N, CA and C atoms as a LAMMPS dump frame, in Angstrom:
ITEM: TIMESTEP
0
ITEM: NUMBER OF ATOMS
474
ITEM: BOX BOUNDS ff ff ff
-5.0000000000000000e+02 5.0000000000000000e+02
-5.0000000000000000e+02 5.0000000000000000e+02
-5.0000000000000000e+02 5.0000000000000000e+02
ITEM: ATOMS id mol type element x y z
1 1 1 N 17.412 133.938 70.492
2 1 2 C 18.692 134.42 70.948
3 1 3 C 18.503 135.551 71.971
4 2 1 N 17.522 136.405 71.712
5 2 2 C 17.247 137.498 72.636
6 2 3 C 16.921 136.968 74.025
7 3 1 N 16.094 135.921 74.096
8 3 2 C 15.707 135.342 75.386
9 3 3 C 16.931 134.81 76.134
10 4 1 N 17.871 134.197 75.401
11 4 2 C 19.092 133.684 76.03
12 4 3 C 19.939 134.82 76.593
13 5 1 N 20.072 135.892 75.833
14 5 2 C 20.922 137.003 76.251
15 5 3 C 20.323 137.824 77.384
16 6 1 N 19.013 138.05 77.346
17 6 2 C 18.426 138.968 78.33
18 6 3 C 18.513 138.431 79.759
19 7 1 N 18.675 137.12 79.918
20 7 2 C 18.806 136.589 81.28
21 7 3 C 20.189 136.867 81.882
22 8 1 N 21.181 137.155 81.033
23 8 2 C 22.544 137.397 81.53
24 8 3 C 23.084 138.799 81.236
25 9 1 N 22.477 139.504 80.258
26 9 2 C 23 140.809 79.83
27 9 3 C 21.856 141.789 79.63
28 10 1 N 22.187 143.074 79.685
29 10 2 C 21.216 144.106 79.376
30 10 3 C 21.936 145.362 78.948
31 11 1 N 21.414 146.017 77.937
32 11 2 C 21.816 147.358 77.555
33 11 3 C 20.663 147.985 76.777
34 12 1 N 20.68 149.301 76.67
35 12 2 C 19.626 149.996 75.935
36 12 3 C 19.707 149.556 74.477
37 13 1 N 18.592 149.097 73.946
38 13 2 C 18.544 148.656 72.552
39 13 3 C 19.008 147.22 72.345
40 14 1 N 19.011 146.412 73.418
41 14 2 C 19.453 145.013 73.314
42 14 3 C 18.658 144.257 72.253
43 15 1 N 17.335 144.372 72.302
44 15 2 C 16.486 143.619 71.372
45 15 3 C 16.793 144.008 69.92
46 16 1 N 16.976 145.296 69.67
47 16 2 C 17.294 145.77 68.32
48 16 3 C 18.67 145.259 67.888
49 17 1 N 19.645 145.294 68.79
50 17 2 C 20.995 144.802 68.478
51 17 3 C 20.974 143.325 68.107
52 18 1 N 20.215 142.551 68.868
53 18 2 C 20.111 141.115 68.595
54 18 3 C 19.44 140.885 67.245
55 19 1 N 18.369 141.607 66.966
56 19 2 C 17.652 141.452 65.691
57 19 3 C 18.56 141.778 64.507
58 20 1 N 19.342 142.854 64.613
59 20 2 C 20.264 143.227 63.537
60 20 3 C 21.35 142.169 63.356
61 21 1 N 21.883 141.677 64.455
62 21 2 C 22.932 140.652 64.382
63 21 3 C 22.396 139.375 63.739
64 22 1 N 21.25 138.913 64.203
65 22 2 C 20.669 137.667 63.701
66 22 3 C 20.331 137.783 62.216
67 23 1 N 19.874 138.94 61.792
68 23 2 C 19.524 139.137 60.385
69 23 3 C 20.736 138.97 59.468
70 24 1 N 21.932 139.256 59.971
71 24 2 C 23.157 139.17 59.168
72 24 3 C 23.939 137.882 59.4
73 25 1 N 23.497 137.039 60.315
74 25 2 C 24.27 135.869 60.748
75 25 3 C 23.854 134.615 59.969
76 26 1 N 24.763 134.069 59.162
77 26 2 C 24.482 132.87 58.378
78 26 3 C 24.229 131.668 59.282
79 27 1 N 25.032 131.503 60.32
80 27 2 C 24.853 130.375 61.241
81 27 3 C 23.494 130.441 61.92
82 28 1 N 23.083 131.642 62.326
83 28 2 C 21.775 131.793 62.973
84 28 3 C 20.657 131.351 62.038
85 29 1 N 20.778 131.688 60.767
86 29 2 C 19.762 131.298 59.794
87 29 3 C 19.739 129.786 59.598
88 30 1 N 20.908 129.146 59.623
89 30 2 C 20.987 127.707 59.399
90 30 3 C 20.502 126.908 60.599
91 31 1 N 20.819 127.357 61.796
92 31 2 C 20.53 126.59 63.007
93 31 3 C 19.14 126.87 63.565
94 32 1 N 18.61 128.046 63.322
95 32 2 C 17.301 128.435 63.854
96 32 3 C 17.272 128.272 65.373
97 33 1 N 18.153 128.962 66.042
98 33 2 C 18.346 128.811 67.48
99 33 3 C 17.087 129.087 68.296
100 34 1 N 16.182 129.914 67.788
101 34 2 C 14.985 130.223 68.578
102 34 3 C 14.071 129.025 68.751
103 35 1 N 14.281 127.974 67.957
104 35 2 C 13.465 126.769 68.069
105 35 3 C 14.128 125.695 68.933
106 36 1 N 15.25 126.015 69.535
107 36 2 C 15.966 125.047 70.352
108 36 3 C 15.947 125.464 71.813
109 37 1 N 16.155 124.487 72.677
110 37 2 C 16.245 124.75 74.106
111 37 3 C 17.452 125.66 74.374
112 38 1 N 17.335 126.645 75.26
113 38 2 C 18.492 127.485 75.579
114 38 3 C 19.674 126.627 76.019
115 39 1 N 20.833 126.951 75.481
116 39 2 C 21.996 126.09 75.681
117 39 3 C 22.747 126.347 76.979
118 40 1 N 22.565 127.477 77.581
119 40 2 C 23.327 127.786 78.785
120 40 3 C 24.702 128.321 78.426
121 41 1 N 25.523 128.516 79.423
122 41 2 C 26.853 129.073 79.205
123 41 3 C 27.816 127.987 78.747
124 42 1 N 28.802 128.371 77.929
125 42 2 C 29.813 127.419 77.486
126 42 3 C 30.647 126.957 78.674
127 43 1 N 31.025 125.707 78.641
128 43 2 C 31.862 125.146 79.693
129 43 3 C 33.293 125.033 79.185
130 44 1 N 34.231 125.59 79.912
131 44 2 C 35.641 125.509 79.538
132 44 3 C 36.152 124.104 79.82
133 45 1 N 36.692 123.405 78.816
134 45 2 C 37.257 122.078 79.086
135 45 3 C 38.428 122.182 80.064
136 46 1 N 38.606 121.14 80.832
137 46 2 C 39.702 121.078 81.795
138 46 3 C 41.038 121.246 81.072
139 47 1 N 41.977 121.959 81.679
140 47 2 C 43.297 122.164 81.087
141 47 3 C 44.178 120.966 81.428
142 48 1 N 44.786 120.343 80.406
143 48 2 C 45.638 119.172 80.671
144 48 3 C 46.856 119.545 81.513
145 49 1 N 47.304 118.591 82.304
146 49 2 C 48.497 118.795 83.124
147 49 3 C 49.732 118.189 82.47
148 50 1 N 49.526 117.266 81.542
149 50 2 C 50.638 116.579 80.899
150 50 3 C 50.291 116.315 79.441
151 51 1 N 51.314 116.255 78.593
152 51 2 C 51.069 116.045 77.166
153 51 3 C 50.428 114.69 76.893
154 52 1 N 49.541 114.686 75.938
155 52 2 C 48.818 113.515 75.447
156 52 3 C 47.933 112.845 76.492
157 53 1 N 47.589 113.551 77.584
158 53 2 C 46.622 112.973 78.521
159 53 3 C 45.198 113.37 78.144
160 54 1 N 45.053 114.43 77.357
161 54 2 C 43.741 114.861 76.877
162 54 3 C 43.876 115.211 75.4
163 55 1 N 43.024 114.602 74.577
164 55 2 C 43.121 114.81 73.136
165 55 3 C 41.765 115.189 72.546
166 56 1 N 41.816 115.775 71.354
167 56 2 C 40.617 115.997 70.559
168 56 3 C 40.767 115.215 69.263
169 57 1 N 39.634 114.788 68.717
170 57 2 C 39.642 113.995 67.49
171 57 3 C 38.577 114.512 66.542
172 58 1 N 38.873 114.399 65.251
173 58 2 C 37.885 114.73 64.231
174 58 3 C 38.281 114.053 62.931
175 59 1 N 37.33 113.945 62.017
176 59 2 C 37.573 113.38 60.695
177 59 3 C 37.419 114.476 59.648
178 60 1 N 38.341 114.524 58.698
179 60 2 C 38.197 115.364 57.512
180 60 3 C 37.809 114.403 56.398
181 61 1 N 36.589 114.52 55.91
182 61 2 C 36.038 113.523 54.991
183 61 3 C 35.832 114.084 53.585
184 62 1 N 35.413 113.189 52.706
185 62 2 C 35.066 113.533 51.315
186 62 3 C 36.249 114.114 50.549
187 63 1 N 37.447 113.623 50.832
188 63 2 C 38.642 114.056 50.116
189 63 3 C 38.822 113.199 48.864
190 64 1 N 39.593 113.673 47.882
191 64 2 C 39.887 112.823 46.722
192 64 3 C 40.653 111.575 47.181
193 65 1 N 40.373 110.447 46.553
194 65 2 C 41.021 109.191 46.95
195 65 3 C 42.503 109.202 46.589
196 66 1 N 43.306 108.648 47.498
197 66 2 C 44.727 108.47 47.232
198 66 3 C 44.918 107.181 46.443
199 67 1 N 46.164 106.884 46.067
200 67 2 C 46.456 105.638 45.35
201 67 3 C 46.08 104.417 46.174
202 68 1 N 46.147 104.55 47.498
203 68 2 C 45.778 103.438 48.388
204 68 3 C 44.276 103.412 48.684
205 69 1 N 43.532 104.343 48.132
206 69 2 C 42.083 104.366 48.326
207 69 3 C 41.608 105.153 49.536
208 70 1 N 42.517 105.818 50.24
209 70 2 C 42.121 106.612 51.409
210 70 3 C 41.415 107.889 50.952
211 71 1 N 40.336 108.231 51.661
212 71 2 C 39.571 109.424 51.311
213 71 3 C 39.228 110.284 52.529
214 72 1 N 39.841 109.96 53.658
215 72 2 C 39.551 110.64 54.921
216 72 3 C 40.847 110.788 55.716
217 73 1 N 40.947 111.87 56.477
218 73 2 C 42.073 112.042 57.403
219 73 3 C 41.501 112.095 58.811
220 74 1 N 42.027 111.235 59.674
221 74 2 C 41.646 111.222 61.084
222 74 3 C 42.655 112.104 61.809
223 75 1 N 42.201 113.218 62.355
224 75 2 C 43.068 114.18 63.031
225 75 3 C 42.938 113.974 64.535
226 76 1 N 44.076 113.724 65.192
227 76 2 C 44.102 113.528 66.643
228 76 3 C 45.108 114.531 67.206
229 77 1 N 44.632 115.438 68.064
230 77 2 C 45.438 116.558 68.552
231 77 3 C 45.587 116.493 70.063
232 78 1 N 46.823 116.662 70.536
233 78 2 C 47.084 116.788 71.968
234 78 3 C 46.638 118.18 72.397
235 79 1 N 45.785 118.269 73.399
236 79 2 C 45.235 119.559 73.818
237 79 3 C 46.251 120.455 74.502
238 80 1 N 47.308 119.906 75.075
239 80 2 C 48.294 120.733 75.763
240 80 3 C 49.301 121.338 74.782
241 81 1 N 49.934 120.502 73.969
242 81 2 C 51.003 120.971 73.084
243 81 3 C 50.521 121.345 71.69
244 82 1 N 49.303 120.935 71.347
245 82 2 C 48.72 121.125 70.017
246 82 3 C 49.462 120.337 68.939
247 83 1 N 50.301 119.389 69.322
248 83 2 C 50.896 118.506 68.318
249 83 3 C 49.821 117.535 67.856
250 84 1 N 49.955 117.058 66.617
251 84 2 C 48.863 116.281 66.031
252 84 3 C 49.371 115.102 65.218
253 85 1 N 48.497 114.116 65.07
254 85 2 C 48.697 112.997 64.152
255 85 3 C 47.62 113.108 63.084
256 86 1 N 48.019 112.878 61.846
257 86 2 C 47.099 112.885 60.715
258 86 3 C 47.133 111.493 60.111
259 87 1 N 46.095 110.716 60.359
260 87 2 C 46.072 109.325 59.93
261 87 3 C 45.189 109.177 58.695
262 88 1 N 45.78 108.767 57.556
263 88 2 C 44.962 108.555 56.362
264 88 3 C 44.153 107.27 56.496
265 89 1 N 42.855 107.371 56.262
266 89 2 C 41.973 106.206 56.382
267 89 3 C 40.928 106.247 55.27
268 90 1 N 40.167 105.179 55.194
269 90 2 C 39.003 105.148 54.311
270 90 3 C 37.782 105.511 55.155
271 91 1 N 36.866 106.264 54.588
272 91 2 C 35.674 106.678 55.331
273 91 3 C 34.858 105.472 55.794
274 92 1 N 35.009 104.359 55.115
275 92 2 C 34.232 103.157 55.428
276 92 3 C 34.857 102.294 56.523
277 93 1 N 35.982 102.716 57.098
278 93 2 C 36.598 101.921 58.168
279 93 3 C 35.585 101.69 59.29
280 94 1 N 35.56 100.475 59.797
281 94 2 C 34.673 100.137 60.913
282 94 3 C 35.279 100.624 62.229
283 95 1 N 34.482 100.611 63.278
284 95 2 C 34.962 101.029 64.6
285 95 3 C 36.109 100.153 65.082
286 96 1 N 36.056 98.843 64.802
287 96 2 C 37.147 97.983 65.263
288 96 3 C 38.437 98.269 64.502
289 97 1 N 38.348 98.643 63.223
290 97 2 C 39.547 99.019 62.47
291 97 3 C 40.133 100.323 63.021
292 98 1 N 39.261 101.273 63.35
293 98 2 C 39.721 102.531 63.934
294 98 3 C 40.354 102.294 65.299
295 99 1 N 39.772 101.409 66.084
296 99 2 C 40.322 101.102 67.408
297 99 3 C 41.724 100.516 67.286
298 100 1 N 41.922 99.606 66.336
299 100 2 C 43.245 99.001 66.151
300 100 3 C 44.26 100.048 65.701
301 101 1 N 43.872 100.909 64.778
302 101 2 C 44.745 101.985 64.317
303 101 3 C 45.077 102.934 65.464
304 102 1 N 44.089 103.24 66.284
305 102 2 C 44.269 104.112 67.445
306 102 3 C 45.299 103.526 68.417
307 103 1 N 45.191 102.242 68.695
308 103 2 C 46.148 101.58 69.594
309 103 3 C 47.542 101.578 68.973
310 104 1 N 47.632 101.239 67.69
311 104 2 C 48.931 101.152 67.014
312 104 3 C 49.63 102.499 66.876
313 105 1 N 48.884 103.544 66.565
314 105 2 C 49.495 104.845 66.244
315 105 3 C 49.492 105.855 67.39
316 106 1 N 48.536 105.778 68.293
317 106 2 C 48.432 106.782 69.357
318 106 3 C 48.828 106.199 70.709
319 107 1 N 48.137 105.156 71.129
320 107 2 C 48.41 104.564 72.443
321 107 3 C 49.841 104.036 72.514
322 108 1 N 50.325 103.409 71.442
323 108 2 C 51.688 102.863 71.445
324 108 3 C 52.74 103.958 71.613
325 109 1 N 52.484 105.144 71.071
326 109 2 C 53.452 106.246 71.161
327 109 3 C 53.293 107.108 72.408
328 110 1 N 52.047 107.342 72.813
329 110 2 C 51.793 108.348 73.846
330 110 3 C 51.107 107.818 75.098
331 111 1 N 50.699 106.583 75.104
332 111 2 C 49.952 106.048 76.231
333 111 3 C 48.464 106.322 76.072
334 112 1 N 47.708 105.96 77.08
335 112 2 C 46.252 106.084 77.038
336 112 3 C 45.842 107.444 77.597
337 113 1 N 45.12 108.255 76.811
338 113 2 C 44.669 109.545 77.338
339 113 3 C 43.576 109.349 78.386
340 114 1 N 43.449 110.331 79.273
341 114 2 C 42.388 110.229 80.279
342 114 3 C 41.068 110.788 79.759
343 115 1 N 41.13 111.624 78.703
344 115 2 C 39.877 112.101 78.113
345 115 3 C 40.061 112.41 76.636
346 116 1 N 38.952 112.276 75.912
347 116 2 C 38.901 112.582 74.483
348 116 3 C 37.699 113.487 74.255
349 117 1 N 37.921 114.593 73.55
350 117 2 C 36.817 115.447 73.119
351 117 3 C 36.66 115.237 71.621
352 118 1 N 35.439 114.959 71.205
353 118 2 C 35.161 114.774 69.782
354 118 3 C 33.761 115.277 69.479
355 119 1 N 33.47 115.362 68.189
356 119 2 C 32.097 115.693 67.822
357 119 3 C 31.246 114.437 67.976
358 120 1 N 30.032 114.495 67.538
359 120 2 C 29.114 113.367 67.735
360 120 3 C 29.056 112.444 66.521
361 121 1 N 30.179 112.304 65.845
362 121 2 C 30.267 111.381 64.712
363 121 3 C 29.901 109.975 65.175
364 122 1 N 29.175 109.246 64.345
365 122 2 C 28.722 107.903 64.741
366 122 3 C 29.883 106.962 65.03
367 123 1 N 31.051 107.246 64.453
368 123 2 C 32.212 106.395 64.749
369 123 3 C 32.635 106.532 66.208
370 124 1 N 32.39 107.712 66.8
371 124 2 C 32.74 107.929 68.204
372 124 3 C 31.614 107.553 69.152
373 125 1 N 30.4 107.617 68.692
374 125 2 C 29.271 107.352 69.587
375 125 3 C 28.801 105.905 69.538
376 126 1 N 29.428 105.089 68.706
377 126 2 C 29.011 103.685 68.602
378 126 3 C 29.245 102.948 69.917
379 127 1 N 28.463 101.912 70.133
380 127 2 C 28.592 101.106 71.347
381 127 3 C 30.003 100.523 71.461
382 128 1 N 30.554 100.054 70.338
383 128 2 C 31.892 99.462 70.37
384 128 3 C 32.928 100.479 70.839
385 129 1 N 32.921 101.684 70.234
386 129 2 C 33.931 102.692 70.576
387 129 3 C 33.813 103.103 72.043
388 130 1 N 32.574 103.268 72.527
389 130 2 C 32.375 103.619 73.936
390 130 3 C 32.903 102.518 74.85
391 131 1 N 32.599 101.263 74.523
392 131 2 C 33.066 100.135 75.341
393 131 3 C 34.581 100.033 75.307
394 132 1 N 35.155 100.236 74.126
395 132 2 C 36.61 100.183 73.968
396 132 3 C 37.282 101.242 74.844
397 133 1 N 36.794 102.479 74.79
398 133 2 C 37.383 103.55 75.59
399 133 3 C 37.167 103.317 77.084
400 134 1 N 36.017 102.78 77.444
401 134 2 C 35.755 102.483 78.853
402 134 3 C 36.742 101.436 79.361
403 135 1 N 37.03 100.426 78.537
404 135 2 C 37.979 99.389 78.961
405 135 3 C 39.39 99.951 79.111
406 136 1 N 39.714 101.021 78.351
407 136 2 C 41.012 101.68 78.492
408 136 3 C 41.024 102.667 79.659
409 137 1 N 39.845 103.008 80.158
410 137 2 C 39.752 103.979 81.249
411 137 3 C 39.722 105.416 80.766
412 138 1 N 39.371 105.632 79.502
413 138 2 C 39.325 106.971 78.926
414 138 3 C 37.916 107.538 79.012
415 139 1 N 37.808 108.802 79.438
416 139 2 C 36.52 109.493 79.52
417 139 3 C 36.234 110.151 78.165
418 140 1 N 35.073 109.889 77.602
419 140 2 C 34.67 110.495 76.33
420 140 3 C 33.8 111.713 76.597
421 141 1 N 34.109 112.821 75.93
422 141 2 C 33.308 114.038 76.01
423 141 3 C 32.946 114.443 74.592
424 142 1 N 31.684 114.735 74.356
425 142 2 C 31.246 115.1 73.018
426 142 3 C 30.94 116.585 72.961
427 143 1 N 31.439 117.234 71.915
428 143 2 C 31.182 118.656 71.747
429 143 3 C 29.755 118.864 71.265
430 144 1 N 29.246 120.062 71.486
431 144 2 C 27.893 120.409 71.083
432 144 3 C 27.889 120.768 69.608
433 145 1 N 26.882 120.317 68.893
434 145 2 C 26.769 120.632 67.47
435 145 3 C 26.682 122.136 67.262
436 146 1 N 27.282 122.606 66.196
437 146 2 C 27.278 124.013 65.807
438 146 3 C 27.945 124.922 66.84
439 147 1 N 28.871 124.383 67.609
440 147 2 C 29.645 125.2 68.546
441 147 3 C 31.124 125.007 68.254
442 148 1 N 31.652 125.731 67.239
443 148 2 C 33.055 125.564 66.888
444 148 3 C 34.006 125.949 68.015
445 149 1 N 33.515 126.67 69.028
446 149 2 C 34.375 127.029 70.153
447 149 3 C 34.905 125.783 70.851
448 150 1 N 34.124 124.713 70.903
449 150 2 C 34.567 123.508 71.595
450 150 3 C 35.542 122.709 70.758
451 151 1 N 35.607 122.982 69.461
452 151 2 C 36.532 122.282 68.577
453 151 3 C 37.74 123.141 68.233
454 152 1 N 37.994 124.179 69
455 152 2 C 39.021 125.147 68.631
456 152 3 C 40.383 124.496 68.411
457 153 1 N 40.756 123.52 69.209
458 153 2 C 42.054 122.878 69.036
459 153 3 C 42.148 122.06 67.775
460 154 1 N 41.074 121.466 67.36
461 154 2 C 41.087 120.588 66.19
462 154 3 C 40.879 121.381 64.91
463 155 1 N 40.071 122.433 64.939
464 155 2 C 39.759 123.196 63.729
465 155 3 C 40.978 123.932 63.187
466 156 1 N 41.989 124.156 64
467 156 2 C 43.211 124.793 63.549
468 156 3 C 43.841 124.006 62.416
469 157 1 N 43.659 122.696 62.426
470 157 2 C 44.304 121.83 61.455
471 157 3 C 43.464 121.584 60.218
472 158 1 N 42.229 122.047 60.185
473 158 2 C 41.365 121.82 59.01
474 158 3 C 41.72 122.78 57.909
């Protein structure tokens, strides 16, 4: 972390400040950032010009099963208005089932977004989901692991 900071910042006692911070930081202990390639500066996502043209998606998993057997909530948030859809699903839904639900519940109501920001869940990174979004003309953007700043719009609903 010190190496990342010293290229952009400096103050007297920087190394000591970083050491004290890292010693108290749970995330730093879990991620072991010193063993990873420097990440660079955070990139601000483009600001939407119209509602539902840019969305974020995430899954809330491992929930108690409902009477219908659903154990996951698929959260889809409009980045401009922060309005959201909460779709109850089963964690075992396939990509094609998710695609059909997406068309029925999101595209039918709001049209096709021009971009989607999501984490790197395998449901979003699968070949089928990428091909499906490409055929709709939607740009997929994946957030960086362990960077809750990029999920700020979606984490509000967790």
